[in-house]
N, C-alpha and C positions, 0 to 999 in steps of 0.2 A: 506494500498499501504506499502511496506518496502524500508526503507531508505537503499540507496546503500551504499554499503564499499567503502570509498573512501582510506582506509589505504594503499595496496598496490600498487595505484596508485602513492601515496606521498611517497612512498618509496623508490622511485628512480628506475634506472630498478636491473631488476634482474637478477641476475646471468645466465651466458647462454649456462654455462656446470659443468658437475664435471672437476677438475682438470687434464691436460695429458686427454681427449679426444678431438675429430675432432667436430665440428659445422658445420653447413650447414652459407652456404652464406645470406640468408635472416636472421637468426641468429644471425650475427654480424650486419648486415644493420637495425635491431630493437634496436639492442643494442645503436647503435649510432643516433637512429633516422632520415638515411638516405638512398638515394634511395636502391632499390639493383645492379641497374648499377654501382654508384659510389664504391661502394665495387667491383665489378669485374672491373672495372678502375684501380682500386688502385692493386689486384691481376696481371693484366695485363703489368703493369709500374714494378711488380717487388717490389712495396712496400709491398705486404702482402703474404707471400706467402700461397701456396694454393696447396692441393693434386687433382689430376683428376681419378675421378672413370669413367672408362668406355671407351667408344669410340667415335667421332664421333658427332654432334649430341646433342646425351640424355648423353656424360657425367655429371656428377654430380662433383659440388666442392665442396671440404670440408677445411675448416681453423683449423688449428694444438689452441690447447687454449693456448700455450706458445708462439707461435705467433701471435696470439688476442692481448693478454696482452703486448707483446713485441713492435705492432701496436700503441697500445693506447698508450705506455707513446712516444714514437715518435710523434706521431700528438699534442702534448699537447702546446701548445703557453707560450712561456714565456713572462710574463708582460715586457714595457720596461716604461724605465723613459723620461719622456718627454724633449728635451733638447729649451734652446732658442736662438734664434740668434741678 
């Protein structure tokens, strides 16, 4: 039996696309390790810009790489200092 190569899993998230490209909502969700519905909610709230390709129920949403990276920066949580009363 061969040993499983875990180096890829330990390396962290893989790049989701080449710079300047559009990516699927599913790829964004996988990158953040969240449900696809969480990303759709961010798009619907206007927090994550996306484009819609097609019409009606079958339309496909895509997120531009630049918008994805800007969203990632906006989502960062700043450390807070504890205050004592």
